[in-house]
C-alpha positions as CSV (number, residue, x, y, z in Angstrom):
1,M,-24.3,140.0,-10.2
2,K,-27.9,141.0,-10.8
3,A,-30.3,142.9,-8.7
4,L,-34.0,143.2,-9.7
5,I,-35.1,146.1,-7.6
6,Q,-38.7,147.1,-7.1
7,R,-39.9,150.4,-5.4
8,V,-42.5,149.2,-2.9
9,S,-44.8,150.7,-0.3
10,H,-44.3,147.5,1.7
11,A,-42.9,144.0,1.2
12,Q,-42.3,140.9,3.4
13,V,-40.7,137.4,3.2
14,M,-42.3,134.4,4.8
15,V,-40.7,131.0,5.6
16,N,-42.8,128.3,7.0
17,S,-45.7,130.8,7.7
18,D,-43.3,133.0,9.7
19,V,-42.3,136.5,8.7
20,V,-38.6,136.6,8.5
21,G,-38.1,140.0,6.9
22,A,-40.4,143.0,6.2
23,I,-40.1,146.7,5.2
24,D,-42.4,149.5,4.7
25,K,-41.6,152.1,1.9
26,G,-38.3,151.2,0.2
27,I,-36.9,148.8,-2.2
28,L,-37.4,144.9,-2.6
29,L,-34.1,143.6,-4.0
30,L,-33.9,140.1,-5.6
31,L,-30.2,139.2,-5.7
32,G,-28.8,136.8,-8.3
33,V,-25.2,135.7,-8.0
34,E,-23.2,134.4,-11.0
35,Q,-19.9,132.5,-11.2
36,A,-17.7,135.4,-12.0
37,D,-19.1,137.6,-9.2
38,T,-16.8,139.1,-6.6
39,Q,-17.0,141.3,-3.5
40,E,-15.9,144.2,-5.7
41,K,-18.9,143.6,-7.9
42,A,-21.1,143.4,-4.8
43,N,-19.8,146.7,-3.5
44,K,-20.5,148.4,-6.9
45,L,-24.0,147.0,-7.0
46,L,-24.8,148.0,-3.4
47,H,-23.6,151.5,-4.0
48,K,-25.9,151.7,-7.1
49,V,-28.9,150.2,-5.3
50,L,-28.6,152.7,-2.3
51,N,-28.1,155.8,-4.5
52,Y,-30.3,154.9,-7.5
53,R,-32.9,157.7,-7.9
54,I,-36.2,156.0,-8.1
55,F,-38.3,157.8,-5.5
56,A,-40.3,161.0,-6.2
57,D,-39.2,164.5,-5.1
58,A,-41.6,167.3,-4.2
59,D,-42.3,167.8,-8.0
60,G,-43.2,164.1,-8.6
61,K,-39.9,163.3,-10.5
62,M,-37.7,160.4,-9.7
63,N,-34.8,162.3,-8.0
64,L,-34.5,160.8,-4.8
65,S,-32.6,157.6,-3.7
66,L,-33.2,155.1,-1.0
67,K,-30.7,156.8,1.1
68,D,-32.4,160.2,0.5
69,I,-35.8,158.9,1.7
70,G,-34.4,156.6,4.5
71,G,-36.5,153.7,3.3
72,G,-36.2,150.1,3.9
73,L,-34.1,147.6,2.0
74,L,-35.4,144.0,1.8
75,V,-32.7,141.7,0.3
76,V,-33.8,138.2,-1.0
77,S,-31.6,135.7,-2.7
78,Q,-32.8,134.9,-6.1
79,F,-31.0,132.0,-7.9
80,T,-33.2,132.2,-11.0
81,L,-32.0,135.7,-11.9
82,A,-28.8,133.9,-13.2
83,A,-30.8,131.9,-15.7
84,D,-30.0,131.9,-19.4
85,T,-33.3,132.1,-21.2
86,K,-32.0,132.7,-24.7
87,K,-32.5,129.2,-26.1
88,G,-35.4,126.6,-25.8
89,L,-38.2,126.5,-23.4
90,R,-36.3,125.6,-20.2
91,P,-33.9,128.0,-18.3
92,S,-30.2,127.0,-18.0
93,F,-28.5,127.7,-14.8
94,S,-25.0,127.1,-16.0
95,S,-23.9,130.8,-15.3
96,A,-25.2,130.7,-11.7
97,A,-22.7,130.7,-8.9
98,N,-22.3,127.4,-6.9
99,P,-24.2,127.5,-3.7
100,A,-21.1,128.1,-1.5
101,L,-20.0,131.2,-3.5
102,A,-23.6,132.4,-3.8
103,Q,-24.2,132.2,-0.1
104,G,-20.9,133.9,0.7
105,L,-21.6,136.9,-1.7
106,Y,-25.2,137.1,-0.6
107,E,-24.1,137.4,3.1
108,Y,-21.2,139.8,2.2
109,F,-23.8,142.0,0.4
110,V,-26.2,142.0,3.3
111,V,-23.5,142.8,5.8
112,Q,-22.2,145.7,3.7
113,A,-25.8,146.9,3.3
114,Q,-26.3,146.8,7.0
115,Q,-23.1,148.8,7.6
116,Q,-24.2,151.5,5.1
117,H,-27.9,151.8,5.6
118,T,-30.1,151.7,8.7
119,Q,-33.1,149.6,7.7
120,V,-32.1,146.3,6.1
121,A,-34.2,143.1,6.3
122,T,-33.6,139.8,4.5
123,G,-35.1,136.5,3.5
124,I,-33.2,133.3,4.3
125,F,-30.7,132.0,1.7
126,A,-31.8,128.9,-0.2
127,A,-35.2,128.6,1.8
128,D,-38.5,128.1,0.2
129,M,-39.8,131.7,0.6
130,K,-43.0,133.5,0.0
131,V,-42.5,137.1,-1.0
132,S,-45.3,139.5,-1.0
133,L,-45.1,143.2,-2.0
134,C,-46.9,146.2,-3.1
135,N,-45.0,147.5,-6.1
136,D,-45.3,151.4,-6.0
137,G,-45.8,152.6,-9.6
138,P,-45.0,150.0,-10.6
139,V,-41.4,150.7,-10.7
140,T,-38.9,147.9,-11.5
141,F,-35.3,147.9,-12.7
142,L,-32.8,145.2,-13.4
143,L,-29.3,146.5,-12.2
144,E,-26.0,144.6,-13.0
145,A,-22.5,144.9,-11.7
């Protein structure tokens, strides 16, 4: 399971010109699910996301987590994170989870996030989404479980 996280001052997801999820200061999380992923991996990744120290403290150092600042978490399914790009000029998605497994783990991740954090928004699984954000820093990390 992979999460590309970006520290944002705001972010939103639109589907068919409608805003379906939006946050102010916080983390935009693009979530990729692979064939070998499990609920245990989802739990481990969520713990890391909520507690990863990427926000500035009073001294301007990255010492605060999303939980510490009470920021928003916008979770968006991102099938292409599971791509193998090592060979050739076209990505291979052979390691990506099938849609049923991916949707189940995505929804599990979101429910767990909502139970552990107060501000959680989402995109719509498998929809054609338009994601806009203001990356703060820029600060971007790829987390894996």
